[in-house]
C-alpha positions, -999 to +999 in steps of 0.1 A: -057-442-265-050-405-266-033-385-238-041-348-237-016-329-216-025-294-203-006-271-180-019-235-183-053-218-189-045-209-225-038-246-232-072-255-216-089-230-239-071-240-271-075-277-265-112-275-255-123-281-291-101-312-293-115-325-260-150-319-271-143-337-304-129-367-285-161-369-266-182-365-297-164-393-315-164-414-283-126-418-285-106-434-257-087-405-241-076-389-208-065-355-196-033-349-176-031-315-160+004-305-149-007-274-129+022-254-143+009-220-133-019-228-110-032-257-090-058-278-105-083-265-079-078-230-092-082-241-128-113-262-120-135-232-128-121-233-164-131-269-168-166-261-153-171-230-174-161-246-206-181-278-197-151-301-200-145-334-183-121-332-153-085-342-156-077-379-147-043-369-134-032-337-116+005-331-110+002-297-093+039-289-101+034-252-094+060-225-101+098-226-100+127-219-122+125-232-157+148-261-149+129-270-117+095-268-133+106-287-164+121-315-144+091-319-122+068-320-152+090-346-170+091-369-140+053-367-133+044-371-170+067-400-173+051-419-144+016-414-159+027-424-194+044-456-182+012-465-164-013-456-192+008-464-224-012-442-247-008-444-285-002-407-287+004-376-265-012-344-277+004-311-264-005-276-275+016-244-277+049-234-262+049-237-224+073-257-202+045-283-200+046-287-238+084-291-240+087-314-209+057-336-219+070-340-255+104-349-243+091-374-217+069-391-243+096-392-270+121-408-246+095-435-238+091-440-276+055-428-273+043-407-303+038-370-299+014-347-317+021-310-314-009-287-318+000-252-330+034-264-344+057-242-364+051-208-347+083-188-346+092-153-331+128-159-341+138-146-307+157-172-287+156-148-257+120-159-252+117-191-233+086-199-253+107-200-285+130-226-271+100-247-259+082-246-293+113-255-313+122-284-291+086-297-291+085-295-329+117-314-333+107-344-311+071-346-324+058-372-348+028-352-360+030-315-365-003-297-366+006-264-382-022-237-379-012-219-411+010-222-442+034-197-427+039-221-397+043-250-422+070-231-440+089-225-408+090-262-401+101-271-436+130-246-434+142-263-402+144-296-421+113-313-406+098-339-429+068-328-450+050-360-443+048-352-406+033-317-412-004-311-415-020-276-419-052-279-398-061-243-390-059-231-354-080-245-326-084-210-314-110-204-341-130-235-329-126-223-293-137-187-299-168-198-318-178-226-294-170-207-262-186-174-274-218-194-277-213-205-241-206-169-230-239-157-244-257-179-219-240-161-190-245-128-173-235-098-195-199-088-184-204-053-200-234-047-179-216-058-147-187-034-155-210-006-167-195-005-202-209+002-236-200-019-267-169-004-284-167+022-256-135+010-240-100-003-245-091-038-232-056-043-218-037-075-208+000-079-198+016-109-182+048-118-200+079-121-178+100-099-202+074-071-198+062-072-162+095-080-145+113-051-163+104-018-146+111+003-177+090-019-200+061-021-175+062+016-170+061+021-207+030-001-210+013+018-182+021+052-196+012+041-231-022+029-220-028+061-200-019+081-231-043+062-254-072+063-229-068+101-224-064+108-261-095+090-273-117+094-242-120+056-238-118+039-204-089+014-202-101-019-186-072-039-173-080-074-158-047-076-141-027-108-138-016-115-102+021-113-112+016-080-130-003-066-100+025-075-077+051-059-099+030-027-103+028-024-066+065-033-059+077-008-085+055+019-070+038+027-103+008+051-106-021+037-127-043+067-127-067+066-157-065+028-159-094+007-144-077-023-128-102-052-123-097-086-109-089-114-134-120-125-152-132-160-161-126-169-197-162-166-209-165-131-193-132-121-208-141-134-242-174-115-241-155-083-230-129-088-258-155-093-285-170-059-279-139-038-272-130-009-294-093-018-292-072-045-275-037-039-262-019-071-252+013-091-249-006-124-251-003-145-283-037-161-278-054-127-273-038-115-306-054-144-324-088-140-306-090-103-314-082-110-351-109-137-353-134-114-335-127-085-358-113-063-330-082-041-337-052-052-317-018-036-307+008-060-294+029-048-265+060-067-275+090-063-299+081-094-320+053-118-325+050-154-335+016-146-349+027-126-380-005-137-398-025-112-376-002-084-388-004-095-424-042-096-422-043-060-410-057-069-376-026-062-355+004-040-351+035-048-330+044-017-310+069-026-284+064-009-250+076+027-256+046+050-249+051+070-281+052+038-302+021+024-284+003+057-291+013+057-328+002+020-333-031+026-315-038+057-338-031+035-369-053+006-357-082+029-347-081+045-382-082+012-401-114-003-415-124-036-400-134-066-421-100-084-425-101-121-433-094-145-405-062-163-414-065-192-389-090-215-406-127-225-406-132-236-371-128-274-377-091-277-366-100-300-337-119-324-360-089-325-384-064-331-356-082-361-343-089-375-378-052-373-386-042-387-352-067-417-355-054-426-390-018-423-378-025-446-348-040-472-371-010-470-393+015-473-364-003-503-350-001-521-384+036-513-386+041-526-351+024-559-360+045-563-392+077-557-373 
């Protein structure tokens, strides 16, 4: 039996190919949703949009300090794992859900598979960096998306036999979910936009939106780029970001703030943008795969492959740096090679997991 643990919307998106492959292969699995950022009820639309089965368990832990949230997730996951006794727990990414679930499983001597293992920003000030390092070091199977990620794991002394370069499930997800998006209403039409006639903006990371100076830099940089190139800036604004913009009294003239979009609408919008400005790791990957130039509103990235491919530049949040990076990306020719694989990562992850489960069972019988 396979337990798939999810906690945030990016995890739902990136694990959607794994879930679909479980169903295709008729494997015994269940989904546990921790509700790290939202309640399961708020996330239900993601399951419905992506045509995924509902979670069997919903913890609804909600927000809190890192310690409070991690503790709640560990306690809830432990209860479920004791009841279900799965052969392996699959987690994805770098959230508190990932670290807490991996720790809970490891302490119960249940094997862990970490999807998207080996990513490193080399910035321990980021809570996500702590989460991904801890998850990697307690996992039994490390599904590295690229050779760069594999190299990071090897340098930290993790055994080569635990590491498998599978490609990134985001490639599977983009291809599968873009097909789903094409069946829906056209998001460009509803927002009165032309293909490649707008800039798409996202910002949600705590280190950006909770810092008045950094958030002001992002807003000013977006305004500068929109004005310079005559492109409307479309900003589906995260609730946390909206609250901070209002509490800091920031003016957003020249930026079109819109309500958060469903994933399929966002993916459709992203695929036809002229440029993407973001602090999201997943959006960096998606833009690279979709062939859309990207500027990252952070000081570092754990997706260096996007920069090496020529699809992305890391600009920080100073308006002048954002403007310079946007000028460079808009002048580049498209056509870079996608560094994240061939869209079969979900299939590889489950094939490797199934073989490992069979091996572990044989070992248990012998001992």
